[in-house]
C-alpha positions in Angstrom: 0.0 0.0 0.0 1.4 3.4 -0.9 1.8 6.4 1.5 -0.5 9.3 1.0 0.7 12.8 2.2 -1.5 15.7 3.2 -1.3 18.8 5.3 -3.1 18.6 8.6 -5.3 21.4 9.9 -4.9 23.0 13.2 -8.0 21.4 14.5 -6.3 18.0 14.3 -3.4 18.9 16.5 -4.3 16.2 19.0 -3.9 13.6 16.3 -0.5 15.0 15.4 0.7 15.1 19.1 -0.6 11.6 19.7 1.3 10.2 16.7 4.4 12.2 17.8 4.3 10.5 21.2 4.6 7.1 19.5 7.9 7.8 17.7 11.4 7.8 19.4 12.5 10.4 16.9 10.3 13.1 18.5 11.6 16.3 20.0 9.8 19.1 21.9 10.3 21.3 18.8 7.9 19.0 16.9 4.9 19.6 19.2 2.0 21.2 17.2 1.7 24.0 19.7 5.3 24.9 19.2 5.0 24.8 15.4 2.2 27.3 15.4 4.3 29.7 17.5 7.3 29.2 15.2 5.1 30.0 12.1 3.8 33.2 13.7 7.3 34.6 14.5 8.9 33.4 11.3 6.1 35.0 9.3 5.7 31.7 7.6 2.9 29.4 6.4 2.9 26.2 8.4 2.2 22.9 6.6 2.2 20.0 9.0 2.6 17.1 6.6 1.2 13.7 7.6 1.9 10.5 5.9 -0.9 7.9 5.9 -0.7 4.2 5.1 -4.4 3.6 4.8 -5.8 5.3 8.0 -2.6 4.8 9.9 -0.2 7.7 10.5 3.3 6.6 9.5 5.2 10.0 9.3 5.2 13.6 10.4 7.0 16.4 8.6 6.5 20.1 9.6 7.3 22.5 6.7 7.3 26.3 6.8 6.9 28.1 3.5 8.1 31.7 3.2 7.4 33.9 0.2 9.2 37.1 -0.5 8.4 38.7 -3.8 8.9 36.1 -6.5 11.0 33.8 -4.3 9.5 30.9 -2.4 11.5 29.0 0.2 10.7 26.1 2.5 12.2 25.3 5.9 12.1 22.7 8.7 12.8 24.3 11.1 12.1 27.9 10.2 15.0 30.4 10.1 16.1 33.1 12.5 14.4 31.7 15.6 17.3 29.5 17.0 15.1 26.4 16.7 17.6 23.6 17.0 16.1 20.7 15.2 13.1 19.5 13.1 12.7 17.6 9.9 10.6 14.4 9.4 9.9 11.7 12.0 8.8 8.2 11.2 6.1 6.5 13.3 7.1 2.8 13.3 5.4 -0.1 14.9 7.1 -2.1 17.7 9.1 -5.0 16.2 9.2 -3.6 12.7 12.0 -5.0 10.6 14.8 -2.6 9.5 14.0 -2.9 5.8 10.3 -2.1 6.5 11.2 1.1 8.5 13.7 2.2 5.8 11.1 1.6 3.1 8.6 3.6 5.0 11.0 6.5 5.6 12.1 6.6 2.0 8.5 6.6 0.6 7.4 9.3 3.2 10.2 11.6 2.3 9.7 11.1 -1.4 6.0 11.8 -1.2 6.5 14.9 1.1 9.0 16.4 -1.3 6.7 15.7 -4.2 3.8 17.4 -2.4 6.0 20.4 -1.6 7.2 20.7 -5.3 3.7 20.4 -6.7 2.0 22.8 -4.3 4.8 25.5 -3.9 7.7 24.8 -6.2 10.2 26.4 -3.8 13.5 27.9 -5.0 15.2 26.8 -1.9 14.6 24.1 0.7 16.5 23.6 4.0 15.9 20.8 6.5 17.8 20.3 9.7 17.3 17.0 11.3 17.5 16.2 15.0 20.0 13.8 16.7 17.2 11.3 16.8 16.9 11.0 13.0 18.9 7.8 12.2 18.8 8.0 8.4 19.0 10.9 6.0 19.7 8.9 2.8 16.2 9.6 1.4 17.2 13.3 1.1 20.4 12.3 -0.6 18.4 10.3 -3.1 16.2 13.4 -3.6 19.3 15.3 -4.6 19.7 17.3 -1.4 23.2 18.5 -0.4 24.0 17.1 3.0 26.3 18.7 5.6 27.1 17.0 8.9 26.6 19.1 12.0 27.5 18.3 15.6 26.3 18.7 19.2 27.3 17.5 22.6 25.0 15.1 24.5 25.4 14.3 28.2 24.3 10.8 29.3 21.9 11.2 32.2 21.7 7.4 32.9 25.2 7.6 34.4 25.3 8.1 38.2 25.4 11.8 38.8 28.4 11.6 41.1 30.3 9.5 38.6 29.4 11.9 35.9 30.6 14.9 38.0 33.9 13.2 38.4 34.3 13.1 34.7 33.8 16.9 34.3 36.9 18.9 33.7 38.8 20.1 36.7 37.9 23.8 36.2 34.2 22.9 35.8 34.2 20.9 39.1 36.0 23.8 40.9 33.7 26.4 39.5 30.6 24.4 40.6 31.9 23.9 44.1 32.9 27.6 44.4 29.5 28.8 43.2 27.0 26.4 44.8 27.1 27.9 48.3 26.8 31.6 47.1 24.3 31.0 44.3 20.7 30.0 44.4 19.0 28.3 41.4 15.2 28.0 41.0 12.9 27.1 38.2 10.9 30.2 37.2 7.9 31.1 35.1 7.3 33.0 31.9 8.7 36.2 33.5 11.9 34.4 34.2 12.1 33.1 30.6 11.7 36.7 29.4 14.4 37.9 31.7 16.8 35.2 30.5 16.3 36.1 26.9 16.6 39.8 27.6 20.0 39.1 29.2 21.1 37.0 26.1 19.9 39.7 23.7 21.8 42.4 25.7 24.9 40.3 25.7 24.7 39.9 21.9 24.1 43.6 21.4 27.2 44.4 23.4 29.2 42.3 21.0 27.4 43.8 18.0 26.0 40.3 17.1 22.5 39.9 15.7 20.1 37.9 17.9 16.5 37.6 16.6 14.9 35.7 19.4 12.6 38.0 21.4 11.1 37.9 24.9 7.6 37.9 23.3 8.5 34.8 21.2 9.8 32.9 24.2 6.7 33.9 26.3 4.3 32.7 23.6 6.3 29.4 23.4 6.1 29.0 27.2 2.4 29.6 27.3 1.6 27.4 24.3 3.5 24.2 25.3 2.3 21.9 28.0 3.6 22.5 31.5 7.1 21.2 31.9 8.2 21.6 28.3 9.8 25.0 28.8 11.8 25.2 32.0 13.5 28.6 32.8 16.2 28.1 35.4 17.3 31.3 37.2 20.5 31.8 39.1 20.5 34.5 41.8 23.3 35.8 43.9 22.2 37.6 47.1 18.7 37.8 45.7 19.7 39.4 42.5 19.3 37.9 39.0 22.7 36.7 37.8 21.9 34.5 34.8 19.7 31.7 33.6 19.1 28.9 31.2 15.9 28.1 29.2 15.7 24.3 28.8 13.2 22.6 26.5 12.3 19.0 27.3 9.9 16.2 26.7 9.8 12.8 28.5 13.1 11.6 26.9 15.6 14.5 26.6 16.4 17.9 27.9 17.8 20.6 25.5 19.9 23.5 26.7 18.2 25.9 24.4 19.0 29.5 25.4 20.8 31.3 28.1 24.0 30.7 30.2 25.8 33.7 28.7 29.0 35.1 30.2 28.3 37.4 33.1 30.2 39.8 35.3 29.3 37.9 38.5 32.2 36.8 40.6 31.1 33.1 40.4 30.8 31.0 37.3 27.0 30.7 37.3 26.9 29.0 33.9 28.8 25.9 35.0 26.5 25.7 38.1 23.4 26.1 35.9 24.4 23.2 33.6 25.1 21.0 36.7 21.7 21.9 38.2 19.9 21.1 34.9 21.7 17.8 34.7 20.7 16.7 38.2 17.1 17.9 37.8 16.6 16.2 34.4 18.2 13.0 35.6 15.9 13.1 38.7 12.9 13.1 36.3 14.2 10.0 34.6 15.3 11.7 31.3 17.9 9.8 29.3 20.1 12.7 28.1 20.9 16.4 28.1 21.6 18.0 24.7 23.9 21.0 25.1 22.7 22.1 21.6 25.5 22.8 19.3 29.2 21.9 18.9 30.0 23.7 15.7 31.6 26.8 17.1 35.2 26.2 18.3 35.0 28.5 21.4 31.6 27.2 22.5 32.7 23.6 21.8 35.7 24.0 24.1 33.3 25.2 26.9 30.7 22.5 26.4 33.1 19.7 26.3 33.8 20.2 30.0 30.7 18.3 31.0 31.7 14.9 29.8 29.4 14.8 26.8 29.4 12.6 23.7 29.9 14.2 20.4 26.8 13.5 18.4 25.9 14.2 14.8 22.9 15.6 13.1 22.5 16.9 9.5 21.8 20.0 7.5 20.1 19.2 4.1 19.7 21.7 1.3 18.3 21.9 -2.2 18.3 25.1 -4.2 18.1 26.5 -7.7 21.2 28.1 -9.2 19.6 31.5 -9.1 19.6 31.7 -5.3 22.8 29.9 -4.5 23.8 33.0 -2.6 20.8 32.7 -0.3 21.8 29.2 0.5 25.3 30.3 1.5 23.9 33.1 3.7 21.6 30.7 5.4 24.4 28.3 6.2 26.3 31.1 7.8 23.6 32.8 9.8 20.6 30.5 9.9 
């Protein structure tokens, strides 16, 4: 039986989220509520593609289409919002054989790209998979250009004390020095806005563009179910010193935004990561994704927390006329 692809309406979000809950490839970025917020702030049209085999959902692929003048582009995730991962996820049945899963993935990607080409004929398409996507070959076969990308992932199934012993010496020292003077609490939407404002100010000081706004983060916090967006605030003597916004589902935590360099005497960032690791491990999560290991400076910092280097993929297809756009997106997207 062939796979049929169609765009789901917003009234069917429950069906989307229910199917999402049945795939190990899911991320919190794939939740339907999050997709709607992303579309709003990216000024994009959301097309939540669903693959059906008969009446059974076998794949989910959120696409964001942006039109500017005569140019049509498609993204998953949308650009300029610091959304880490997206792309298609396959809903497989327990015990499915490898060849059956691979065949399902290939057919779903093929049909989704065909749907996109027939309905929008985009000049440029960019897909960034998550670390949970095990196979990007269907995009290779659809003539996408593939670029490996990297992140660091901390194993939370390791005993926390044993994990702490594997941290770098300066990370352990910084955490010990800071933990008595600093207080970390999980905050609400106001805390999330304060953290993003601090990050935006830090980027402005360095004359670096940062397009994530406090309103965007607030809307994401309000849209997602409780516990999906966790703003952790570090205070010193009752004064806000820094924070980290963590996205999570029932499997993984993602260190999404925050933990910028501060002028506080203590290294609150190392302490924040350690606090998030312990909290997420205590909730039974399997891993903590530090989100990104592609910048040399940030990679040196993140490697302190005994992570595993993990690969994901950037996938592009473009017409010759907008090759420059593709190069700019790779640099700034």
